[in-house]
C-alpha positions in Angstrom: -12.3 5.8 -2.9 -8.6 5.4 -2.4 -6.6 2.6 -4.0 -3.4 1.5 -2.4 -1.3 -0.3 -4.9 1.6 -2.6 -4.0 3.6 -3.8 -6.9 5.8 -6.8 -6.0 8.1 -9.4 -7.4 6.3 -11.9 -5.2 7.4 -11.1 -1.6 6.1 -8.6 0.8 7.8 -7.9 4.1 6.2 -8.5 7.5 6.7 -4.9 8.4 4.8 -3.7 5.3 1.9 -6.0 6.1 1.8 -4.9 9.7 1.9 -1.2 8.7 -0.8 -1.7 6.1 -3.0 -3.7 8.5 -2.7 -1.1 11.2 -3.6 1.6 8.7 -6.7 -0.2 7.4 -7.8 -0.8 11.0 -7.6 2.8 12.0 -9.2 4.6 9.0 -12.8 5.1 8.0 -11.8 6.0 4.5 -12.9 3.8 1.6 -9.8 1.9 0.7 -9.2 -0.7 -2.0 -5.9 -2.6 -1.8 -4.3 -4.1 -4.9 -1.2 -6.4 -4.8 0.2 -7.0 -8.3 2.9 -9.6 -8.6 5.2 -9.9 -11.6 8.8 -9.6 -12.9 8.5 -6.0 -14.1 7.5 -3.4 -11.6 6.6 -0.8 -14.2 4.1 -3.3 -15.8 2.8 -4.1 -12.3 2.2 -0.3 -11.6 0.4 0.1 -14.9 -1.9 -2.8 -14.0 -2.6 -1.2 -10.7 -3.4 2.1 -12.4 -5.8 0.4 -14.8 -7.6 -1.3 -11.9 -7.8 2.0 -9.9 -9.4 3.7 -12.9 -11.9 0.8 -13.3 -12.9 0.9 -9.7 -13.5 4.7 -9.8 -10.8 5.6 -7.3 -10.1 9.3 -6.8 -6.7 8.7 -5.4 -3.9 6.2 -5.9 -1.1 5.5 -3.4 1.8 3.3 -4.3 3.6 1.5 -1.6 6.8 -0.5 -1.9 6.5 -4.1 -0.7 9.5 -3.7 1.6 8.7 -0.6 3.6 7.3 0.1 7.0 5.4 3.3 7.4 3.9 5.3 10.3 0.1 4.9 10.7 -0.3 7.9 12.9 1.7 10.4 10.9 4.8 10.0 13.2 7.8 10.4 11.0 10.4 9.4 13.6 11.5 6.5 11.4 10.2 3.8 13.7 6.9 3.1 11.9 4.9 4.6 14.7 6.1 2.0 17.2 6.2 3.3 20.7 7.4 0.2 22.6 
């Protein structure tokens, strides 16, 4: 299993949600997503690590709550958007 952890102060950008949703819709991999909200990002990350260990994840990917990322591996900087 792969855990995707997103530590946040309480806000997540629309672009990040869209990227994450597209990724989840296009993969057959077992994914567990954790959003952890709090004042201290280092504490949030530690909580995500603890949860990933508890759920038996083999991999952990941290994403910032304010990024847009390419779903298809396209690193052109436009988040895979081809409009």
